[in-house]
C-alpha positions in Angstrom: -6.8 49.5 -16.9 -4.5 48.7 -19.8 -3.1 45.2 -19.5 0.2 46.5 -20.7 0.5 48.4 -17.4 0.2 45.2 -15.3 3.3 43.5 -14.0 2.7 40.0 -15.4 5.1 37.1 -15.5 4.8 34.5 -18.2 5.6 30.9 -17.3 4.7 27.4 -18.4 2.4 25.1 -16.4 1.9 24.2 -13.6 1.0 27.7 -12.5 0.1 26.8 -8.9 3.2 25.6 -7.0 3.8 24.5 -3.5 6.9 24.5 -1.3 6.1 20.9 -0.2 8.6 18.7 -2.1 8.8 15.0 -2.3 10.9 14.7 0.9 8.2 16.6 2.8 5.4 14.4 1.5 7.3 11.2 2.1 8.2 12.4 5.6 4.5 12.8 6.4 3.8 9.2 5.1 6.5 7.9 7.4 5.0 9.9 10.3 1.6 8.4 9.5 3.0 4.9 9.8 4.6 5.5 13.3 1.5 4.4 15.2 1.4 1.1 13.4 5.2 0.6 14.0 4.8 1.4 17.7 2.0 -1.2 18.0 4.1 -3.7 16.1 6.9 -3.3 18.7 4.3 -3.7 21.5 2.8 -6.8 19.8 5.9 -8.6 18.7 8.9 -7.0 20.6 11.9 -4.9 19.6 12.7 -7.1 16.6 9.8 -5.2 14.7 11.8 -2.0 15.2 15.0 -3.6 14.1 13.4 -5.1 11.0 12.1 -1.7 10.0 15.5 0.0 10.6 17.4 -2.7 8.6 14.9 -2.4 5.7 15.0 1.4 5.6 18.9 1.4 5.7 19.1 -1.3 3.0 16.7 0.5 0.7 18.5 3.8 1.1 21.9 2.1 0.6 20.8 0.3 -2.6 19.4 3.5 -4.0 22.6 5.4 -3.2 24.8 2.7 -4.7 22.8 2.4 -7.9 22.6 6.1 -8.4 26.4 6.5 -7.7 27.2 3.6 -10.1 25.1 5.1 -12.8 26.6 8.6 -12.1 23.2 10.1 -11.4 22.2 12.6 -8.7 21.6 11.3 -5.2 17.9 10.8 -4.6 18.1 9.3 -1.1 17.1 12.6 0.6 13.7 12.6 -1.0 12.9 9.7 1.5 11.0 7.6 -1.2 13.5 4.8 -0.6 12.9 5.1 3.2 9.2 4.8 2.7 9.6 1.7 0.5 11.9 0.1 3.2 9.4 0.8 5.9 6.5 -0.7 3.9 8.5 -3.8 3.0 9.1 -4.4 6.7 5.4 -3.9 7.4 4.2 -6.5 5.0 6.6 -9.2 6.4 6.3 -11.4 9.5 8.4 -10.2 12.3 10.4 -13.5 12.1 11.6 -12.8 8.6 15.4 -13.5 8.4 17.3 -10.3 7.8 19.0 -11.6 4.6 15.7 -12.3 3.0 14.5 -8.8 4.0 17.6 -7.2 2.4 17.2 -9.2 -0.8 13.6 -7.9 -1.0 14.9 -4.4 -0.5 17.3 -4.8 -3.3 14.6 -6.2 -5.7 12.3 -3.3 -4.9 14.9 -0.5 -5.3 17.1 -1.8 -8.1 14.7 -3.9 -10.2 11.3 -2.3 -9.8 12.3 1.3 -9.2 15.7 2.3 -10.5 15.9 0.2 -13.7 12.7 1.9 -14.9 14.1 5.4 -14.2 13.7 6.0 -10.5 11.0 7.8 -8.6 8.0 8.7 -10.7 8.7 6.1 -13.4 8.0 2.7 -11.9 4.8 1.1 -13.0 4.5 -1.2 -10.0 4.4 -0.5 -6.3 8.0 -1.4 -5.2 7.1 -2.6 -1.8 4.3 -4.9 -3.0 6.4 -6.2 -5.9 9.1 -7.0 -3.4 6.6 -8.9 -1.2 5.4 -10.9 -4.1 9.1 -11.7 -5.0 9.9 -12.6 -1.4 7.1 -15.2 -1.3 9.7 -17.4 -3.1 10.7 -18.1 0.5 7.2 -19.2 1.4 8.1 -20.8 4.7 9.8 -17.7 6.0 7.1 -15.4 4.7 4.3 -17.4 6.4 5.8 -18.0 9.8 3.3 -16.2 12.0 3.9 -15.9 15.8 1.3 -15.4 18.5 0.4 -11.9 19.5 2.3 -10.4 22.4 5.2 -12.8 21.6 8.6 -11.5 22.5 10.6 -12.4 19.4 14.4 -12.2 19.9 16.4 -9.7 17.9 19.2 -12.2 17.1 19.4 -16.0 16.8 16.7 -18.6 16.3 13.1 -17.7 16.9 11.4 -20.2 19.2 8.2 -18.3 19.8 4.9 -20.2 19.4 3.3 -19.9 16.0 -0.3 -19.1 15.5 -2.9 -19.2 12.8 -3.8 -15.7 11.4 -7.4 -14.5 11.0 -7.1 -14.8 7.2 -6.4 -18.6 7.5 -9.7 -19.0 9.4 -11.6 -16.9 6.8 -10.0 -18.8 3.9 -11.2 -22.0 5.5 -14.7 -20.5 6.0 -14.4 -21.1 9.7 -16.1 -18.0 11.1 -17.0 -19.9 14.3 -13.4 -20.8 15.0 -12.2 -17.3 14.2 -14.7 -15.6 16.6 -13.5 -18.0 19.3 -9.9 -17.2 18.7 -10.0 -13.4 18.0 -12.8 -11.0 18.9 -13.6 -8.0 16.7 -12.0 -5.9 19.4 -8.8 -7.9 19.0 -9.0 -7.4 15.3 -9.5 -3.7 15.5 -6.8 -3.0 18.0 -4.4 -5.6 16.5 -3.8 -8.2 19.2 -3.6 -10.9 16.5 -1.0 -12.7 14.5 0.1 -11.6 11.0 2.5 -9.3 9.2 3.9 -6.9 11.7 2.7 -3.7 10.2 -0.7 -4.9 9.1 -2.3 -6.2 12.3 -3.6 -3.0 13.9 -6.5 -1.6 11.9 -6.9 1.2 14.5 -3.3 2.5 14.1 -3.6 2.3 10.3 -6.9 4.1 10.3 -5.3 6.9 12.4 -2.4 7.1 10.0 -4.8 7.1 7.0 -6.9 9.9 8.5 -3.7 11.9 9.1 -2.8 11.6 5.5 -6.3 12.7 4.5 -6.2 15.6 6.8 -2.8 16.7 5.5 -4.1 16.2 1.9 -1.3 13.8 1.1 -3.9 11.4 -0.3 -7.5 11.8 -1.3 -10.5 9.7 -0.2 -11.4 8.2 -3.6 -9.2 5.1 -3.5 -9.4 4.1 0.1 -13.2 4.6 0.3 -13.9 2.8 -3.1 -11.5 0.0 -2.1 -12.7 -0.7 1.4 -16.3 -0.1 0.4 -16.1 -2.6 -2.4 -14.7 -5.3 -0.1 -17.4 -4.4 2.5 -20.3 -4.7 0.0 -19.1 -8.0 -1.6 -18.4 -9.7 1.7 -21.7 -8.6 3.1 -23.7 -9.7 0.0 -21.8 -13.0 -0.3 -20.9 -14.1 3.2 -19.4 -17.4 4.1 -20.7 -17.5 7.6 -24.0 -17.3 9.4 -23.7 -13.6 10.2 -23.1 -11.4 7.1 -22.1 -8.3 9.3 -19.6 -10.3 11.4 -18.1 -11.9 8.2 -17.8 -8.5 6.6 -16.2 -6.9 9.6 -13.6 -9.6 10.0 -12.7 -9.3 6.3 -12.3 -5.5 6.6 -10.1 -5.7 9.7 -8.1 -8.8 8.7 -5.1 -9.0 6.4 -3.5 -6.1 4.7 -6.6 -4.2 3.6 -6.2 -1.1 5.7 -2.4 -0.8 5.0 -3.0 -1.5 1.3 -6.0 1.0 1.0 -4.3 3.9 2.7 -0.6 3.5 2.1 -0.1 1.2 -1.0 -3.0 1.8 -3.5 -2.7 5.6 -3.1 0.9 5.7 -4.4 1.0 8.7 -6.7 3.0 7.0 -9.4 1.1 3.7 -9.7 -2.5 5.0 -9.3 -4.7 7.0 -11.7 -4.7 10.8 -11.8 -8.4 11.6 -12.1 -10.9 11.1 -9.3 -13.2 8.9 -11.5 -10.2 6.9 -12.5 -9.2 6.5 -8.8 -12.7 5.3 -8.0 -12.5 2.7 -10.8 -9.0 1.7 -9.5 -10.3 1.2 -6.0 -13.3 -0.8 -7.0 -11.0 -3.0 -9.1 -8.7 -3.6 -6.2 -11.7 -4.6 -4.0 -13.1 -7.0 -6.6 -9.7 -8.8 -7.1 -9.0 -8.9 -3.3 -12.3 -10.6 -2.6 -12.0 -12.9 -5.6 -8.5 -14.1 -4.5 -9.7 -14.5 -0.9 -12.7 -16.5 -1.9 -11.3 -18.7 -4.7 -7.5 -18.5 -4.6 -5.2 -21.0 -2.9 -3.6 -18.0 -1.1 -5.6 -16.6 1.7 -4.8 -13.0 1.2 -5.4 -10.9 -2.0 -4.4 -7.3 -1.2 -0.9 -7.6 -2.6 -1.8 -9.1 -5.9 -4.9 -7.1 -6.3 -3.0 -3.8 -6.1 -0.2 -5.1 -8.4 -2.7 -6.2 -11.0 -4.5 -2.9 -10.9 -1.1 -1.1 -11.2 -0.8 -2.7 -14.6 -4.1 -1.2 -15.7 -3.4 2.4 -14.7 -2.3 3.4 -18.2 -5.5 2.1 -19.6 -7.6 3.9 -17.0 -5.8 7.2 -17.5 -6.1 6.9 -21.2 -9.9 6.3 -21.2 -11.0 8.2 -18.1 -10.0 11.9 -18.7 -11.5 14.9 -16.9 -13.5 17.3 -19.1 -11.5 20.3 -20.4 -12.7 23.7 -19.3 -15.0 25.2 -21.9 -15.1 22.2 -24.2 -18.7 21.1 -25.0 -19.8 17.6 -26.1 -20.4 18.9 -29.6 -16.8 20.1 -29.7 -15.6 16.7 -28.5 -17.6 14.9 -31.2 -16.1 17.1 -33.8 -12.6 16.4 -32.6 -13.3 12.7 -32.7 -14.6 13.0 -36.3 -11.5 15.0 -37.3 -9.2 12.4 -35.7 -11.0 9.6 -37.5 -10.4 11.2 -40.9 
């Protein structure tokens, strides 16, 4: 058949397109976080739901105001601001004052996201950058209440405070941790901590949903969690390496960070090999901070630090071009050197 008889359409790349836009993807991410939100309400009361609603509305409001002031198109319907607001609420204690939460939302949307050009152009994860900024109010950001505490929606919080599993791990007190929280409590989430991080079970369900829907790939979560597992098993700070490893995997923000933060499209590498390197780096820094830092949790800063290396990873870890041999690559390098 003569190719001139074919009905061909010329177009620029990408040649494979999908009807699933940004709003659809972000909607699935929010849906994947619903189980963790539901458990947060069960564990801490209705204030967890109010915190999430306030944070989402504030992020969407700040994005709309900034885009309107700069006379740019409205990007609130793509739901990226809503996802950021939901994640910011998740990484805060349920007792966080609303005004601090709103300031964190403003920092995430205006400073980290919009000032660098909006969605697709930020080089840091906005929610984690906001959490790091909000630690300026260290007392409010480390006020952990007991599990199954009914925290009032308005007014002063008089619920009993409790030590989190990470505080026990940081003190190398595995015996005290096992007496306070069982592995079952850790897995289900009947523990103190940031409201959206406590339930490893719900976060795993959400992560598996994202994997099934192909919103994320397995490279970063597996390499991240696997690195933490290997390091904490090889270098335990307790009598039982397996128990020490499991408490490290189920405690803190590891599950939330591995499935919902580190996998952010904009701030993670594009190639699978690069994503594996990124995940290993996150795991190494997380364990290093947990073991040697004054702060008992390392997920937030580990991901932020690795965000800063994404350009370097993408620059040096490139997939092979179809049909290009090693000899052709060496010739290109020699030509570029001249």
